[in-house]
SEPAFI-944429 format. One record per residue (C-alpha): residue number from 1; x, y, z. Coordinates in pm, whole numbers, plus 50000, padded with zeros to 5 digits. Example, Ala and Ser with C-alpha at 12.3 -4.5 7.8 and 13.67 -1.06 7.14 Angstrom:
REM residues 2
<drengu><nr>1</nr><px>51230</px><py>49550</py><pz>50780</pz></drengu>
<drengu><nr>2</nr><px>51367</px><py>49894</py><pz>50714</pz></drengu>
//
This chain:
REM residues 72
<drengu><nr>1</nr><px>47610</px><py>51504</py><pz>50829</pz></drengu>
<drengu><nr>2</nr><px>47912</px><py>51383</py><pz>50961</pz></drengu>
<drengu><nr>3</nr><px>48198</px><py>51602</py><pz>50895</pz></drengu>
<drengu><nr>4</nr><px>48492</px><py>51355</py><pz>51055</pz></drengu>
<drengu><nr>5</nr><px>48779</px><py>51342</py><pz>50828</pz></drengu>
<drengu><nr>6</nr><px>48894</px><py>50979</py><pz>50775</pz></drengu>
<drengu><nr>7</nr><px>49212</px><py>50848</py><pz>50969</pz></drengu>
<drengu><nr>8</nr><px>49272</px><py>50628</py><pz>50670</pz></drengu>
<drengu><nr>9</nr><px>49586</px><py>50698</py><pz>50458</pz></drengu>
<drengu><nr>10</nr><px>49520</px><py>50880</py><pz>50176</pz></drengu>
<drengu><nr>11</nr><px>49754</px><py>50839</py><pz>49823</pz></drengu>
<drengu><nr>12</nr><px>49882</px><py>51082</py><pz>49612</pz></drengu>
<drengu><nr>13</nr><px>49575</px><py>51166</py><pz>49437</pz></drengu>
<drengu><nr>14</nr><px>49350</px><py>51192</py><pz>49746</pz></drengu>
<drengu><nr>15</nr><px>49237</px><py>50867</py><pz>49791</pz></drengu>
<drengu><nr>16</nr><px>49384</px><py>50529</py><pz>49882</pz></drengu>
<drengu><nr>17</nr><px>49526</px><py>50332</py><pz>49583</pz></drengu>
<drengu><nr>18</nr><px>49344</px><py>50014</py><pz>49489</pz></drengu>
<drengu><nr>19</nr><px>49505</px><py>49682</py><pz>49506</pz></drengu>
<drengu><nr>20</nr><px>49540</px><py>49657</py><pz>49141</pz></drengu>
<drengu><nr>21</nr><px>49734</px><py>49959</py><pz>49154</pz></drengu>
<drengu><nr>22</nr><px>49965</px><py>49833</py><pz>49409</pz></drengu>
<drengu><nr>23</nr><px>50022</px><py>49490</py><pz>49223</pz></drengu>
<drengu><nr>24</nr><px>50107</px><py>49677</py><pz>48938</pz></drengu>
<drengu><nr>25</nr><px>50333</px><py>49885</py><pz>49085</pz></drengu>
<drengu><nr>26</nr><px>50506</px><py>49634</py><pz>49280</pz></drengu>
<drengu><nr>27</nr><px>50540</px><py>49384</py><pz>48963</pz></drengu>
<drengu><nr>28</nr><px>50692</px><py>49658</py><pz>48811</pz></drengu>
<drengu><nr>29</nr><px>50956</px><py>49656</py><pz>49121</pz></drengu>
<drengu><nr>30</nr><px>50970</px><py>49269</py><pz>49078</pz></drengu>
<drengu><nr>31</nr><px>51096</px><py>49340</py><pz>48676</pz></drengu>
<drengu><nr>32</nr><px>51340</px><py>49596</py><pz>48793</pz></drengu>
<drengu><nr>33</nr><px>51533</px><py>49362</py><pz>48998</pz></drengu>
<drengu><nr>34</nr><px>51547</px><py>49121</py><pz>48670</pz></drengu>
<drengu><nr>35</nr><px>51295</px><py>48935</py><pz>48781</pz></drengu>
<drengu><nr>36</nr><px>51433</px><py>48804</py><pz>49125</pz></drengu>
<drengu><nr>37</nr><px>51183</px><py>48587</py><pz>49329</pz></drengu>
<drengu><nr>38</nr><px>51149</px><py>48594</py><pz>49701</pz></drengu>
<drengu><nr>39</nr><px>51096</px><py>48929</py><pz>49788</pz></drengu>
<drengu><nr>40</nr><px>50730</px><py>48982</py><pz>49668</pz></drengu>
<drengu><nr>41</nr><px>50606</px><py>49071</py><pz>50072</pz></drengu>
<drengu><nr>42</nr><px>50917</px><py>49358</py><pz>50012</pz></drengu>
<drengu><nr>43</nr><px>50823</px><py>49474</py><pz>49694</pz></drengu>
<drengu><nr>44</nr><px>50413</px><py>49486</py><pz>49753</pz></drengu>
<drengu><nr>45</nr><px>50507</px><py>49710</py><pz>50048</pz></drengu>
<drengu><nr>46</nr><px>50757</px><py>49915</py><pz>49898</pz></drengu>
<drengu><nr>47</nr><px>50474</px><py>49992</py><pz>49635</pz></drengu>
<drengu><nr>48</nr><px>50202</px><py>50066</py><pz>49918</pz></drengu>
<drengu><nr>49</nr><px>50440</px><py>50346</py><pz>50061</pz></drengu>
<drengu><nr>50</nr><px>50535</px><py>50473</py><pz>49722</pz></drengu>
<drengu><nr>51</nr><px>50125</px><py>50509</py><pz>49623</pz></drengu>
<drengu><nr>52</nr><px>50095</px><py>50700</py><pz>49970</pz></drengu>
<drengu><nr>53</nr><px>49953</px><py>50409</py><pz>50165</pz></drengu>
<drengu><nr>54</nr><px>50181</px><py>50426</py><pz>50451</pz></drengu>
<drengu><nr>55</nr><px>50101</px><py>50789</py><pz>50583</pz></drengu>
<drengu><nr>56</nr><px>49902</px><py>50707</py><pz>50912</pz></drengu>
<drengu><nr>57</nr><px>50033</px><py>50575</py><pz>51208</pz></drengu>
<drengu><nr>58</nr><px>49988</px><py>50175</py><pz>51187</pz></drengu>
<drengu><nr>59</nr><px>49806</px><py>50119</py><pz>51554</pz></drengu>
<drengu><nr>60</nr><px>49465</px><py>49926</py><pz>51446</pz></drengu>
<drengu><nr>61</nr><px>49453</px><py>49706</py><pz>51162</pz></drengu>
<drengu><nr>62</nr><px>49239</px><py>49955</py><pz>50925</pz></drengu>
<drengu><nr>63</nr><px>49554</px><py>50188</py><pz>50974</pz></drengu>
<drengu><nr>64</nr><px>49792</px><py>49934</py><pz>50822</pz></drengu>
<drengu><nr>65</nr><px>49897</px><py>49900</py><pz>50494</pz></drengu>
<drengu><nr>66</nr><px>49657</px><py>49700</py><pz>50250</pz></drengu>
<drengu><nr>67</nr><px>49932</px><py>49404</py><pz>50212</pz></drengu>
<drengu><nr>68</nr><px>49887</px><py>49364</py><pz>50577</pz></drengu>
<drengu><nr>69</nr><px>49550</px><py>49422</py><pz>50608</pz></drengu>
<drengu><nr>70</nr><px>49542</px><py>49091</py><pz>50367</pz></drengu>
<drengu><nr>71</nr><px>49773</px><py>48895</py><pz>50563</pz></drengu>
<drengu><nr>72</nr><px>49600</px><py>48937</py><pz>50919</pz></drengu>
//
């Protein structure tokens, strides 16, 4: 059995947040700004950071925030 720890960033609950969780938080940020368009990527990246996606170094594609992996 492999006991090596994953180098994937882990969110507050001990796991990576799901895409719908990130999207929900990004939408909440959009609404908090009064629904101002044009900042969706910024909202997404902030949501990832708040939910715990950005805690590991971003050296490999698998260590990048989910939003950046989807863009690659």
